[in-house]
C-alpha positions in Angstrom: -118.5 56.9 119.1 -119.9 53.6 120.1 -120.0 52.7 123.8 -117.1 50.2 123.5 -114.8 53.0 122.1 -116.2 55.2 125.0 -115.4 52.8 127.6 -112.1 52.1 126.2 -111.3 56.0 126.2 -112.3 56.5 129.9 -110.3 53.3 131.4 -107.4 54.7 129.2 -107.4 57.8 131.7 -104.8 57.4 134.7 -106.5 55.7 137.6 -110.0 55.4 135.9 -112.1 52.4 137.1 -115.5 51.1 136.4 -118.4 49.6 138.3 -122.1 49.4 138.8 -123.9 51.9 141.1 -127.6 52.3 140.8 -128.0 49.9 137.8 -125.9 52.4 136.1 -122.4 52.0 134.5 -120.0 54.6 136.6 -116.4 55.6 135.9 -114.8 56.7 138.7 -111.2 58.2 140.0 -110.3 56.7 143.7 -113.8 55.7 143.7 -115.5 58.9 143.1 -117.7 58.9 140.0 -117.2 61.4 137.3 -119.5 59.5 134.5 -122.5 57.8 135.4 -124.1 55.9 132.1 -127.9 54.4 131.7 -126.6 51.3 130.0 -130.1 49.8 130.0 -131.3 52.7 128.3 -129.1 53.3 125.4 -126.2 55.3 126.0 -127.5 58.1 128.0 -125.0 59.5 130.3 -124.4 62.1 133.1 -121.0 63.8 133.3 -119.5 66.8 135.7 -119.5 70.0 134.1 -118.1 73.3 135.0 -120.7 75.5 136.2 -119.4 78.4 134.1 -120.2 76.4 131.0 -123.8 75.2 132.2 -125.8 77.3 130.6 -124.1 77.0 127.2 -124.3 73.3 127.5 -128.0 72.7 128.7 -128.9 75.3 125.8 -127.9 72.9 123.4 -130.1 70.1 121.8 -129.9 66.7 124.0 -128.5 68.3 126.9 -130.0 69.0 130.1 -129.6 69.3 133.9 -128.8 65.7 135.4 -131.2 64.3 137.6 -130.5 63.7 141.4 -127.2 65.3 140.8 -125.8 68.6 141.8 -127.7 71.5 140.1 -125.5 73.5 137.6 -122.5 70.9 138.1 -123.8 67.9 136.2 -125.3 67.4 132.9 -127.1 64.6 131.2 -126.4 64.0 127.9 -129.3 62.0 125.7 -126.6 59.6 123.7 -123.0 59.8 123.0 -123.7 61.3 119.4 -124.7 64.6 121.1 -121.1 65.6 121.4 -118.5 64.9 118.5 -115.7 62.6 119.6 -113.1 65.4 120.5 -115.7 67.3 122.6 -116.7 64.3 124.2 -112.9 63.1 125.3 -112.6 66.6 126.3 -116.0 66.8 128.4 -114.7 63.3 130.0 -111.2 64.7 130.9 -112.8 67.7 132.4 -115.1 65.7 134.5 -112.5 63.5 135.5 -110.1 66.6 136.5 -113.0 68.4 138.4 -113.4 65.2 140.6 -109.7 64.7 141.1 -109.4 68.5 142.2 -111.8 67.6 145.0 -109.6 64.7 146.4 -106.6 65.3 148.7 -103.4 66.9 147.6 -101.4 63.8 148.2 -103.9 61.9 146.0 -104.1 64.3 143.2 -100.1 64.2 143.2 -100.4 60.2 142.3 -101.9 61.4 139.1 -100.0 64.7 138.1 -99.6 65.1 134.7 -95.5 65.4 135.0 -95.4 62.5 137.3 -93.4 59.5 135.7 
């Protein structure tokens, strides 16, 4: 997946906004970051992960603990080609869901799947 397709996918998720923080492109929900991309350095990005998946993910080539982020909760992926498109989209959706789950119930309700 190229960076534009990745960006379009992220922005297609309800409530997602983008912004620049620490000279990195960030995708957020309710101003809470769920993806950070070092766009000046290619397509390396950090994404929130389930701590139960951390060891399995970081055992793979191109994936490591994300620097300066919560241990075992964020991974750094070397580039967009490390994960196939299907897994990349699943990881993005999961990261967003984990961040959303930490927000107040009223805020979560705005993004509930069955909300019309």
